[in-house]
C-alpha positions in Angstrom: 20.1 -30.8 -39.7 21.9 -30.1 -36.4 21.1 -26.4 -36.6 17.4 -27.1 -37.0 17.4 -29.4 -34.0 19.1 -26.8 -31.8 16.4 -24.2 -32.8 13.5 -26.5 -31.9 13.3 -25.5 -28.2 13.4 -21.8 -29.2 10.7 -22.3 -31.9 8.6 -24.2 -29.4 8.9 -21.4 -26.9 8.0 -18.7 -29.5 4.9 -20.7 -30.6 3.7 -21.5 -27.1 4.4 -18.2 -25.4 1.3 -16.4 -26.6 -0.8 -19.2 -25.4 0.9 -19.3 -22.0 0.4 -15.5 -21.6 -3.1 -15.6 -23.0 -4.5 -17.4 -19.9 -3.7 -14.5 -17.6 -6.0 -11.5 -17.4 -3.5 -8.8 -16.5 -6.1 -6.0 -16.6 -8.1 -7.9 -13.9 -5.0 -8.5 -11.8 -4.2 -4.7 -12.0 -7.8 -3.8 -11.0 -7.9 -6.2 -8.1 -4.5 -5.2 -6.8 -5.4 -1.5 -6.7 -8.8 -2.4 -5.1 -6.8 -4.2 -2.4 -5.4 -0.8 -1.3 -9.0 0.5 -0.8 -9.7 -2.5 1.4 -6.7 -1.6 3.5 -7.7 2.1 4.1 -7.8 3.4 7.6 -9.7 6.5 8.7 -12.7 8.3 7.4 -13.5 6.6 4.1 -14.3 8.7 1.1 -17.7 8.8 -0.7 -16.2 7.0 -3.7 -15.0 4.0 -1.6 -15.5 0.9 -3.9 -15.0 -1.6 -1.1 -18.4 -1.0 0.4 -18.2 -3.5 3.2 -15.5 -1.4 4.9 -16.4 1.5 7.2 -14.5 4.2 9.0 -11.9 2.9 11.4 -8.9 4.0 13.5 -10.6 7.3 14.2 -8.6 7.9 17.4 -5.2 7.0 16.0 -2.6 9.3 17.5 -5.0 10.9 19.9 -3.1 9.5 23.0 0.1 11.1 21.6 -1.6 14.4 20.9 -1.4 14.0 17.1 -3.9 13.2 14.3 -2.8 9.9 12.7 -6.2 9.0 11.2 -5.8 7.7 7.7 -3.2 5.7 5.9 -3.2 1.9 5.2 -3.3 -1.1 7.5 -0.5 -3.6 6.9 -0.7 -7.3 5.9 -4.4 -7.7 6.6 -4.2 -6.8 10.2 -4.9 -3.5 12.0 -1.4 -2.1 12.5 -0.1 0.8 10.5 3.6 0.4 9.8 5.2 3.4 8.2 8.1 1.7 6.4 6.2 -0.8 4.3 3.5 1.9 3.8 6.0 4.4 2.5 7.7 1.7 0.3 4.4 0.7 -1.2 3.6 4.3 -2.0 7.0 4.7 -3.6 6.5 1.6 -5.7 2.9 2.7 -6.7 4.3 6.1 -7.7 7.0 4.5 -9.9 4.4 2.2 -11.4 2.3 5.2 -12.4 5.4 6.9 -13.9 6.4 3.8 -15.8 3.0 2.3 -16.7 0.6 5.3 -16.5 -0.6 5.0 -20.1 -1.6 1.3 -19.9 -3.2 2.0 -16.5 -5.2 4.8 -18.0 -6.2 2.6 -20.9 -7.5 0.0 -18.4 -9.4 2.7 -16.4 -7.2 2.3 -13.3 -4.9 5.4 -13.5 -7.3 7.5 -11.4 -7.6 4.7 -8.8 -3.8 4.3 -8.6 -3.3 8.1 -8.2 -6.0 8.1 -5.4 -4.1 5.2 -3.7 -0.9 7.3 -3.7 -2.7 10.4 -2.4 -4.3 8.5 0.4 -0.9 7.3 1.5 0.9 10.6 1.1 -1.8 12.5 2.9 -1.2 10.2 5.9 2.6 10.5 5.7 2.2 14.3 5.9 0.2 13.9 9.1 2.8 11.5 10.4 5.4 14.3 10.3 3.7 16.9 12.6 6.9 18.8 13.4 10.5 19.0 12.4 12.6 16.0 13.4 9.5 13.9 14.3 8.0 11.2 12.2 5.4 8.6 13.4 6.3 5.2 12.0 3.8 2.9 13.7 0.3 2.9 15.1 -0.8 -0.1 17.0 1.2 -3.0 18.4 2.4 -5.5 15.9 3.0 -8.2 18.5 -0.4 -8.2 20.0 -2.3 -7.2 16.9 -1.2 -10.3 15.0 -3.1 -12.4 17.5 -6.3 -10.4 17.0 -8.3 -11.3 13.9 -11.1 -8.7 13.6 -12.2 -6.0 11.2 -10.6 -2.7 11.8 -14.1 -1.2 12.4 -14.4 -3.5 15.5 -10.8 -3.3 16.8 -10.2 -3.0 20.5 -6.4 -3.5 20.5 -3.9 -0.9 21.8 -3.4 1.9 19.3 -0.2 3.4 20.8 1.8 5.5 18.3 5.5 5.1 17.9 7.8 7.9 16.5 11.3 8.5 15.4 13.0 11.7 16.6 16.5 12.7 17.7 16.3 10.4 20.7 14.8 7.5 18.7 16.5 7.4 15.3 15.2 5.8 12.2 16.8 7.0 9.1 15.5 4.1 7.0 11.9 5.1 7.8 12.7 8.8 7.2 14.4 8.1 3.9 11.7 5.9 2.5 9.0 8.4 3.6 10.9 11.1 1.8 11.1 8.8 -1.3 7.3 8.2 -1.2 6.7 12.0 -1.3 
C-alpha cells in the first residue's frame, strides 16, 4: 500500500503531462519567433519579406565612417544594431538548425531559419571591412532607447563604433567568429 501511495504523484504527472503539453502550439511558436527576425531586419529588404509593413531602413548606416553597414538586425525593438547580441543570436539560430533542422523542415520553417542566419552573417561580413577592424554598433543605445519610432522614420544619430587594436573587444570578435 505504501508503494502505491508514493507512486501516485508520478502517475498523476505521467497522465497529465500530455494534456499540459497539448495546449501549446510549438509549430506556431517556432513560426512566429522566426518571423520576428524578419521584423527586425535593417537595410534593403528582400522581395520575399513576409513582414510587409516594414520597409527599407538604415540605408546610410556606416556612411559617415566610410563603410557600408547597411543590413543586419535591430536590437530589442529599437533602432540600434549591437554586434554582440546579433552575433550571439546568429550563433544560437545556427545551432538550432543543426540540432532541430529536421523538425524545422517538417514545419516548413527550415528555409526561413536559414535565411535569418544568412541575413545576419552577410551583415557580419560587412562589419569586418579590413583586418583587425570589426564594427560592433550602429546607432547610439543611450539616445535611441528614448526614441520610439519605426526604423523607416528614424532620425537618431547613426554613428558606427568599431573595435580595432586601439579599441579592443575580444568578446565581440569571438562571438562574431562563432556566428560564422
